[in-house]
C-alpha positions as CSV (number, residue, x, y, z in Angstrom):
1,M,-3.9,19.9,-3.1
2,K,-3.9,18.1,0.3
3,T,-3.3,14.1,0.7
4,F,-3.9,11.3,2.7
5,S,-0.8,10.4,5.2
6,T,0.4,7.1,6.5
7,Y,4.1,8.3,8.0
8,G,5.0,10.8,10.8
9,P,2.7,13.5,12.4
10,V,-0.1,14.9,10.1
11,N,-1.4,18.3,9.8
12,P,-4.7,20.2,8.2
13,E,-2.4,22.4,5.5
14,D,-1.2,19.3,4.1
15,N,-3.1,16.7,5.0
16,Y,-6.8,15.6,4.9
17,V,-7.0,14.8,9.2
18,V,-9.6,13.5,11.4
19,S,-10.1,16.4,14.2
20,R,-10.3,14.1,17.2
21,T,-12.4,17.1,18.8
22,E,-14.2,15.2,21.6
23,E,-10.7,13.4,22.6
24,L,-8.7,16.2,22.5
25,A,-11.4,18.2,24.7
26,D,-11.2,15.4,27.0
27,F,-7.4,15.5,27.3
28,I,-6.8,19.2,27.4
29,N,-10.0,19.3,30.4
30,R,-7.4,16.5,32.0
31,V,-4.0,18.7,31.6
32,K,-5.9,21.5,33.4
33,Q,-6.6,19.5,36.2
34,G,-3.3,19.3,36.6
35,R,-3.4,15.0,35.7
36,Y,-0.3,13.0,35.2
37,I,-1.8,11.2,32.0
38,V,-0.3,8.0,30.4
39,V,-1.1,7.1,27.1
40,F,0.0,3.6,25.8
41,A,-1.4,2.7,22.4
42,P,-0.2,0.8,19.3
43,R,2.0,2.4,16.8
44,Q,0.7,4.3,13.9
45,T,-2.5,5.5,15.8
46,G,-1.6,9.1,15.7
47,K,-0.5,9.6,19.2
48,T,2.2,12.1,18.1
49,T,0.1,14.3,16.1
50,F,-2.5,14.0,19.1
51,F,-0.4,15.6,21.5
52,Q,0.9,18.3,19.1
53,W,-2.4,19.3,18.6
54,A,-3.0,19.4,22.2
55,L,0.0,21.5,23.1
56,D,-0.9,24.0,20.7
57,A,-4.4,24.0,22.0
58,L,-2.7,24.8,25.1
59,A,-0.3,27.6,24.2
60,A,-3.4,29.2,22.0
61,D,-5.3,28.9,25.2
62,A,-6.2,32.6,26.3
63,S,-7.8,32.0,29.7
64,E,-4.6,30.4,31.5
65,T,-0.9,30.3,30.1
66,Y,0.5,27.3,29.7
67,F,4.2,26.9,28.9
68,P,4.3,23.4,26.7
69,V,7.4,21.2,26.4
70,E,7.7,18.3,24.5
71,V,10.7,15.6,24.2
72,N,10.9,12.7,22.7
73,F,12.8,9.0,24.2
74,E,13.1,7.3,21.2
75,V,16.9,8.0,20.6
76,Y,17.8,6.6,24.5
77,E,17.2,3.2,24.7
78,D,20.9,2.0,24.5
79,S,22.1,5.4,26.3
80,T,23.5,5.1,29.9
81,A,21.6,6.6,33.0
82,S,23.9,9.7,32.6
83,D,24.3,10.1,29.4
84,F,20.1,9.9,29.4
85,Y,19.9,13.0,31.7
86,A,22.7,14.9,30.0
87,S,21.2,14.5,26.8
88,L,17.4,14.9,27.9
89,Y,18.4,18.3,29.6
90,N,19.8,19.6,26.1
91,R,16.5,18.8,24.6
92,I,14.4,20.0,27.6
93,Y,16.9,23.4,26.8
94,E,16.0,23.7,23.5
95,E,12.3,23.4,24.2
96,I,12.3,26.3,26.4
97,Q,14.3,28.4,23.9
98,C,11.5,27.7,21.3
99,V,8.3,28.4,23.7
100,F,10.1,32.2,23.8
101,E,10.8,32.5,20.2
102,K,7.1,31.7,19.6
103,R,6.2,33.9,21.8
104,G,8.7,36.8,20.8
105,L,10.4,37.3,23.8
106,V,13.8,36.4,25.6
107,P,14.5,34.6,28.9
108,S,15.6,37.0,31.6
109,E,18.9,37.5,32.2
110,A,18.5,35.4,35.6
111,L,16.6,33.0,33.8
112,S,19.1,32.3,30.9
113,Q,22.1,32.3,33.5
114,F,20.0,29.3,35.2
115,L,19.4,27.2,31.9
116,E,23.3,27.7,30.7
117,N,24.3,26.7,34.2
118,T,22.4,23.7,34.9
119,K,23.2,20.3,34.5
120,L,21.2,16.8,34.9
121,T,23.2,13.9,36.2
122,D,20.4,11.8,37.6
123,H,16.6,12.3,38.2
124,V,16.9,13.7,41.9
125,A,18.7,16.4,39.9
126,M,16.2,16.4,37.3
127,M,13.8,17.2,40.2
128,D,15.7,19.9,41.5
129,F,15.9,21.6,38.1
130,F,11.8,21.6,37.7
131,Q,11.3,23.2,41.2
132,Q,13.8,25.7,40.4
133,F,12.2,26.7,36.9
134,G,8.9,26.6,38.0
135,A,9.9,29.8,40.4
136,F,11.0,31.2,37.5
137,L,7.5,30.4,35.5
138,G,5.2,32.3,38.1
139,D,1.7,31.8,37.1
140,E,2.5,29.7,34.2
141,K,1.9,26.0,34.4
142,L,4.5,23.9,32.7
143,V,2.9,21.0,30.7
144,L,5.7,17.9,29.8
145,I,4.8,15.5,26.8
146,I,7.0,12.6,26.8
147,D,7.1,10.9,23.4
148,E,8.2,7.4,22.8
149,F,8.6,6.7,26.5
150,D,9.8,3.3,25.8
151,G,12.8,4.4,24.7
152,I,13.8,5.7,28.1
153,P,17.1,3.6,29.1
154,R,16.2,0.3,32.0
155,A,18.7,1.7,34.8
156,A,16.8,5.2,34.3
157,V,13.1,4.3,34.4
158,K,12.4,3.3,38.4
159,G,14.4,6.9,39.5
160,F,13.0,9.0,36.5
161,L,9.2,7.8,37.6
162,H,9.9,8.3,41.2
163,S,11.0,11.7,40.6
164,L,7.6,12.4,39.0
165,R,5.5,11.1,41.4
166,N,7.2,12.6,44.3
167,I,6.4,16.0,42.6
168,Y,2.8,15.0,41.9
169,V,2.5,14.0,45.7
170,H,3.7,16.9,47.3
171,R,2.2,19.2,44.8
172,S,0.9,22.5,44.6
173,M,-0.9,24.7,42.3
174,R,2.4,25.7,41.3
175,A,3.8,22.1,41.0
176,C,6.5,21.9,38.0
177,P,5.4,20.1,35.8
178,Y,1.8,20.9,36.8
179,S,1.0,18.4,34.2
180,V,2.8,15.3,32.6
181,G,1.7,13.4,29.4
182,I,3.8,9.9,29.0
183,V,2.9,8.6,25.3
184,G,4.1,4.8,24.2
185,V,3.2,1.9,23.3
186,K,4.0,-0.6,26.7
187,S,2.3,0.2,29.5
188,I,4.5,1.3,32.6
189,A,4.1,-2.4,34.3
190,Q,5.7,-4.0,31.1
191,L,8.9,-2.3,31.6
192,N,10.1,-5.1,33.8
193,L,10.5,-2.7,36.9
194,D,10.6,-3.9,40.4
195,R,7.9,-5.8,41.0
196,S,8.1,-4.7,45.0
197,I,7.9,-0.9,44.4
198,S,4.8,1.0,42.5
199,P,7.1,4.4,41.5
200,F,4.1,5.4,39.0
201,N,0.8,4.9,40.7
202,I,-0.2,8.3,40.3
203,Q,-1.1,8.2,36.7
204,D,-4.5,8.7,34.6
205,E,-4.8,6.2,31.6
206,F,-6.1,8.0,28.4
207,T,-7.1,6.1,25.4
208,L,-6.7,7.3,22.0
209,P,-9.1,5.0,19.9
210,N,-9.2,4.0,16.7
211,F,-11.6,6.2,14.4
212,T,-15.3,5.5,14.6
213,L,-17.4,5.3,11.5
214,E,-18.4,8.9,11.2
215,Q,-14.8,9.8,11.4
216,V,-13.7,7.8,8.7
217,R,-16.7,9.5,6.9
218,E,-15.3,13.3,8.1
219,L,-11.6,11.8,6.5
220,L,-12.7,10.7,3.0
221,A,-15.7,13.9,3.4
222,Q,-12.7,16.4,3.1
223,Y,-11.1,14.8,-0.2
224,T,-14.9,15.0,-1.8
225,D,-15.0,18.8,-0.8
226,E,-11.8,19.4,-2.0
227,V,-11.8,17.4,-5.2
228,G,-15.7,16.5,-5.9
229,Q,-14.7,12.8,-6.0
230,A,-17.2,11.0,-3.8
231,F,-17.2,7.7,-2.3
232,T,-20.6,5.6,-1.8
233,S,-21.4,4.8,1.4
234,E,-21.1,1.2,1.3
235,V,-17.5,1.7,0.5
236,V,-17.1,4.2,3.4
237,E,-18.5,1.4,5.7
238,R,-16.6,-1.6,4.1
239,I,-13.1,0.9,4.9
240,H,-14.1,0.9,8.2
241,R,-15.2,-2.8,9.0
242,R,-12.3,-4.1,7.4
243,T,-9.5,-2.0,9.4
244,A,-11.7,-1.3,12.6
245,G,-10.5,2.4,12.0
246,Q,-6.8,1.8,12.5
247,P,-5.8,5.1,11.7
248,F,-2.6,4.0,9.0
249,L,-4.9,1.3,7.6
250,V,-7.6,3.5,6.8
251,N,-5.4,6.2,5.5
252,R,-3.8,3.5,3.5
253,F,-7.0,2.3,1.9
254,A,-7.2,6.2,0.6
255,Q,-4.4,6.6,-0.8
256,I,-4.5,3.5,-2.9
257,L,-8.1,4.8,-3.9
258,T,-7.4,8.3,-4.4
259,E,-3.7,8.3,-5.5
260,E,-2.7,5.0,-7.1
261,M,-5.6,3.2,-8.9
262,D,-6.3,6.2,-11.3
263,I,-9.7,6.2,-11.0
264,P,-11.2,9.4,-13.1
265,K,-12.0,12.1,-10.6
266,T,-15.3,12.2,-12.2
267,E,-16.3,8.6,-11.4
268,T,-17.5,7.9,-7.8
269,V,-15.3,5.3,-6.2
270,A,-17.4,2.2,-5.7
271,M,-17.2,-1.5,-4.6
272,T,-15.2,-3.0,-7.4
273,H,-12.6,-0.3,-6.7
274,F,-12.3,-1.1,-3.2
275,S,-12.0,-4.7,-4.0
276,K,-8.9,-3.7,-5.8
277,A,-7.5,-1.7,-3.1
278,Y,-8.4,-4.2,-0.7
279,A,-6.3,-7.0,-2.6
280,E,-3.3,-4.8,-2.7
281,I,-3.2,-4.2,1.3
282,L,-3.6,-7.6,1.9
283,E,-0.3,-8.6,-0.3
284,E,1.4,-5.4,0.2
285,N,4.4,-5.1,3.4
286,N,3.9,-1.5,4.2
287,T,5.2,-0.6,7.5
288,N,2.0,-1.5,9.6
289,L,1.5,-4.9,8.5
290,T,5.0,-5.0,9.0
291,H,5.2,-4.4,12.6
292,L,2.0,-6.7,13.2
293,V,4.0,-9.8,11.9
294,T,7.3,-8.5,13.8
295,N,5.0,-8.3,17.0
296,I,3.0,-11.4,16.5
297,R,6.4,-13.2,15.9
298,R,8.1,-11.9,19.3
299,D,7.2,-14.7,21.7
300,P,6.5,-18.4,20.4
301,R,3.6,-18.4,22.8
302,F,1.6,-16.0,20.9
303,K,0.9,-18.6,18.1
304,N,-1.5,-20.7,20.2
305,L,-3.0,-17.8,21.8
306,L,-4.1,-16.0,18.4
307,M,-4.8,-19.5,16.4
308,E,-7.1,-20.2,19.7
309,I,-8.9,-16.8,19.1
310,V,-9.0,-17.2,15.6
311,S,-10.3,-20.7,15.5
312,Y,-13.0,-21.2,18.8
313,E,-15.8,-19.5,18.9
314,R,-16.5,-20.4,22.4
315,G,-13.8,-17.9,23.1
316,T,-11.0,-16.6,25.4
317,R,-11.6,-14.3,28.2
318,F,-9.9,-11.2,27.6
319,S,-7.6,-10.0,30.6
320,L,-5.0,-7.3,31.0
321,R,-3.7,-9.6,34.0
322,Q,-2.6,-12.0,31.4
323,E,0.7,-11.4,30.0
324,L,0.3,-12.6,26.9
325,I,-3.0,-11.1,25.7
326,S,-1.7,-7.6,27.5
327,E,0.6,-7.7,25.0
328,L,-1.0,-8.2,22.1
329,A,-3.7,-5.7,23.2
330,T,-0.9,-3.2,23.7
331,Y,0.6,-3.9,20.2
332,G,-3.0,-3.7,18.8
333,V,-3.2,-7.1,17.4
334,I,-6.6,-8.2,19.8
335,E,-9.4,-6.3,21.3
336,K,-11.8,-7.0,24.3
337,G,-14.9,-7.6,22.2
338,P,-18.6,-6.9,23.2
339,D,-18.9,-10.3,25.1
340,G,-15.8,-9.9,27.1
341,M,-13.5,-11.9,24.9
342,C,-10.4,-11.4,23.2
343,Q,-11.1,-11.0,19.4
344,I,-8.7,-10.1,16.4
345,L,-8.7,-6.4,15.7
346,N,-9.8,-6.7,12.0
347,P,-9.9,-8.9,8.8
348,I,-6.7,-7.6,7.5
349,Y,-4.5,-8.4,10.9
350,Q,-6.6,-11.7,10.9
351,H,-5.2,-12.5,7.4
352,C,-1.6,-11.4,7.9
353,I,-1.8,-14.0,11.3
354,L,-2.5,-16.4,9.0
355,Q,-0.2,-16.4,6.7
356,A,2.4,-15.5,8.8
357,F,2.0,-19.0,10.9
358,K,1.1,-20.9,7.8
359,P,3.9,-23.0,7.0
360,V,5.7,-22.2,3.4
361,I,5.2,-26.0,2.4
362,N,3.1,-27.9,4.3
363,G,3.8,-31.5,2.4
364,L,0.5,-32.3,1.6
365,E,0.5,-29.9,-1.9
366,R,1.0,-32.9,-4.3
367,D,-2.0,-34.9,-2.4
368,Y,-4.3,-31.6,-3.1
369,L,-5.8,-33.4,-6.5
370,P,-6.5,-36.6,-7.8
371,E,-4.4,-38.1,-10.5
372,D,-4.9,-36.4,-13.7
373,T,-6.7,-33.6,-12.5
374,D,-5.8,-30.0,-12.4
375,F,-7.3,-27.4,-10.8
376,L,-8.1,-25.5,-13.5
377,D,-10.5,-28.6,-13.9
378,Y,-12.7,-26.8,-11.4
379,L,-13.4,-23.9,-13.9
380,T,-16.9,-24.2,-15.7
381,P,-16.3,-23.4,-19.4
382,T,-17.9,-19.8,-18.9
383,G,-14.7,-19.2,-16.4
384,Q,-16.8,-19.9,-13.3
385,I,-15.4,-21.6,-10.2
386,N,-17.6,-24.8,-9.4
387,M,-17.1,-24.9,-5.3
388,E,-19.3,-27.6,-5.0
389,R,-16.6,-29.8,-6.9
390,L,-13.8,-27.9,-5.5
391,L,-14.7,-28.3,-2.0
392,D,-16.0,-31.7,-2.5
393,N,-12.4,-32.8,-3.6
394,F,-11.0,-30.8,-0.4
395,R,-12.9,-33.1,1.6
396,N,-11.9,-36.1,-0.2
397,F,-8.4,-34.9,-0.1
398,I,-8.6,-35.0,4.0
399,A,-9.9,-38.3,3.7
400,R,-7.2,-39.4,1.4
401,V,-4.3,-38.1,3.6
402,G,-5.6,-39.4,6.6
403,F,-3.0,-39.2,9.5
404,R,-0.7,-37.3,7.5
405,I,-2.4,-34.3,8.2
406,L,-0.8,-34.3,12.1
407,Q,3.0,-33.9,10.5
408,V,2.2,-30.9,9.2
409,P,4.9,-28.8,9.9
410,E,4.7,-26.4,13.0
411,T,0.4,-26.6,13.3
412,P,-1.0,-27.9,16.2
413,K,-3.8,-30.8,15.2
414,E,-6.4,-28.7,16.2
415,Y,-5.8,-26.3,13.7
416,V,-4.5,-28.4,11.0
417,G,-8.1,-28.5,9.0
418,Q,-8.6,-24.9,8.9
419,D,-4.9,-24.0,8.0
420,L,-5.1,-26.7,4.9
421,L,-8.3,-25.4,3.9
422,Y,-6.8,-22.3,3.7
423,A,-3.9,-23.1,1.8
424,Y,-5.7,-25.0,-0.9
425,L,-8.1,-22.3,-1.6
426,D,-5.0,-19.7,-1.9
427,Q,-3.1,-22.0,-4.0
428,F,-6.0,-22.6,-6.5
429,V,-7.1,-18.8,-6.1
430,S,-3.5,-17.4,-7.1
431,L,-3.5,-20.2,-9.9
432,I,-6.5,-18.6,-11.5
433,R,-5.5,-15.0,-10.8
434,G,-8.5,-14.4,-8.5
435,V,-8.3,-13.1,-5.0
436,M,-9.3,-14.1,-1.7
437,S,-10.1,-12.3,1.7
438,L,-11.0,-12.7,4.9
439,E,-14.2,-11.3,6.4
440,V,-14.3,-11.6,10.0
441,Q,-18.0,-11.2,11.6
442,T,-17.2,-11.7,15.2
443,G,-13.5,-11.5,15.3
444,R,-13.3,-15.0,16.6
445,G,-14.0,-18.7,16.1
446,R,-15.3,-17.7,12.5
447,M,-13.6,-17.4,9.2
448,D,-15.4,-15.8,5.9
449,L,-13.4,-16.6,3.3
450,V,-14.2,-14.2,0.3
451,I,-13.2,-15.4,-3.3
452,F,-13.2,-13.0,-6.1
453,H,-13.1,-14.4,-9.6
454,N,-14.5,-13.5,-13.1
455,A,-16.6,-10.6,-11.5
456,Q,-18.4,-13.6,-9.3
457,K,-18.0,-13.5,-5.0
458,Y,-17.8,-17.0,-3.5
459,I,-18.0,-17.3,0.1
460,V,-17.0,-19.9,2.3
461,E,-17.4,-20.1,5.9
462,T,-15.1,-22.3,8.2
463,K,-15.5,-23.3,11.9
464,I,-14.1,-25.8,14.2
465,W,-16.9,-28.2,15.7
466,E,-18.3,-26.9,19.1
467,G,-21.4,-28.8,19.3
468,T,-24.5,-29.1,17.6
469,R,-26.2,-25.9,18.5
470,R,-23.5,-23.8,17.5
471,Y,-23.0,-25.9,14.2
472,K,-26.6,-24.6,13.4
473,A,-26.4,-21.1,14.6
474,G,-23.2,-21.2,12.1
475,K,-26.0,-21.5,9.4
476,A,-28.0,-19.1,10.4
477,Q,-25.1,-16.7,10.6
478,L,-23.8,-17.5,7.4
479,A,-27.6,-16.8,6.3
480,M,-27.3,-13.7,7.5
481,Y,-24.0,-12.6,6.0
482,L,-24.9,-14.0,2.4
483,K,-28.0,-11.3,2.4
484,S,-25.7,-8.5,3.6
485,E,-23.1,-9.3,0.7
486,K,-26.3,-9.8,-1.7
487,A,-25.0,-13.4,-2.5
488,S,-27.5,-16.2,-3.0
489,K,-25.4,-19.3,-2.3
490,G,-22.5,-19.8,0.6
491,Y,-20.4,-22.7,1.6
492,Y,-20.0,-24.0,5.2
493,V,-16.9,-25.8,6.3
494,V,-16.7,-27.4,9.9
495,F,-14.1,-29.6,10.9
496,D,-14.9,-32.3,13.3
497,H,-12.3,-33.2,15.8
498,R,-14.0,-35.5,18.6
499,A,-12.7,-39.1,19.0
500,E,-15.8,-40.5,16.8
501,P,-16.7,-38.1,14.3
502,E,-19.7,-38.1,12.2
503,A,-18.8,-36.9,8.2
504,S,-21.7,-34.9,6.5
505,I,-22.7,-33.1,3.4
506,E,-25.7,-31.1,3.0
507,T,-27.4,-29.1,0.5
508,E,-30.6,-27.0,2.2
509,T,-32.3,-23.4,1.4
510,I,-32.6,-21.0,4.8
511,N,-34.8,-18.0,3.7
512,G,-34.4,-18.3,0.3
513,L,-30.5,-18.8,0.4
514,T,-28.9,-22.1,-0.7
515,L,-26.1,-23.3,1.9
516,R,-24.1,-26.3,1.1
517,S,-22.5,-27.7,4.5
518,Y,-19.8,-29.8,5.4
519,V,-18.6,-31.7,8.4
520,I,-15.4,-32.9,7.6
521,P,-13.7,-35.4,10.3
522,V,-9.9,-34.8,11.5
523,V,-7.5,-37.5,12.3
524,Q,-6.1,-37.3,15.9
525,E,-3.8,-40.2,16.1
526,V,-1.6,-41.8,13.8
527,P,-2.5,-45.3,13.7
528,S,-0.2,-46.8,16.1
529,Q,-1.6,-44.8,18.9
530,Q,-5.1,-45.5,18.1
531,T,-6.6,-48.3,20.2
């Protein structure tokens, strides 16, 4: 029986796979045109698997003869340039021998002597090697795929790219390599090259996108066809929505649902199962989420940018010319939204971002509740959550602590209200053994906190005040979301950071749905600074 894989290259014999037929056809067409192709995408998006498939397809192409060679630069990061080129040649030599062995052939004596006597010492020697090797290939076309290009030693980058550029610019139909694919995480511009030169301005950029909804259906349908266990359409759609099609996360969802939850194979995978799997993903330290947290902590400036994106609906313009935006996009944390603004890739990442930047202790935990009150007091006798009382108390808590919210460590005052609400509800939900997750509708400026407890769902939307028009629009958005979730009641919490905020609480009915809205003033200055 096949499995869903979350590590290493996958193959159709052992794993359920997304065929990526259109993407493969696009890439192979560019190779046939002799392009030098650059693909820089986040880790664990299936790049290595994709390019191995592409090389296999080229090797099997009966209409033309391609000589595919794949090398990996991952181990070279700390090497000297001379050690890099010496080892690189050994890898190329091994790959050439493998191609002949797969074909059931042996190199000619002249080619064998040439390969055995060749040594690479620098980028010029490499360029000469390719030119001479191309003469041995005749009509065959060398396709060179370089995986984990980011590992190339800094001292070797400029010369290596100059050599490839020289081959491309002075090319003929027998240019060697005929086509090159460079696969990595960082872009060429992020490799700290001498800014006065442009060593690789001939690149053809290729995008390997996350899975579409149809591709997620395709993946899960393979399991259903083999095992007989089906997924409801809502589960498939939720997996895609919560992951934005990120390949690792899609497969991780499938692993949990099909291998770890012990759901009887005769039982359809439904939303109750999905909710449990989602809660598990949010709390586990899988490799994808560990990479995410590591990346967002690389630069202290990432925190303010990410919290700006998360907190304000007005948005931050997406531009790859902005260094921080470019790096976060490269790591797969943010993407360009339909309106050209930055947005967090998916709700799982937003949840991890908030957890990563939330202080372990904010110093106000003992003030959450009035005297002689316990969080369990906000449960009804039947075990339901009394959300009105719980949120009324949060509003009173903000008023009680006053300017002390400005002393919460490592939290800019613009975001402290949302941070405290998240921490407050998180502590409550943990105590009652419920589950709280994020559902991000726009990818920015709006957090929909969804609490599951005792077979009930409670939805709290939170924003920062950005004017009356956005405040009213938020109510309509929440009503639409409640309808989509088949919920009859929702809660809307808006933090007002203006100099003269207006506190309010109102309960109203919109299209048969009940909305309870809070506008909560947030202190901007300590008393000694106020005039």
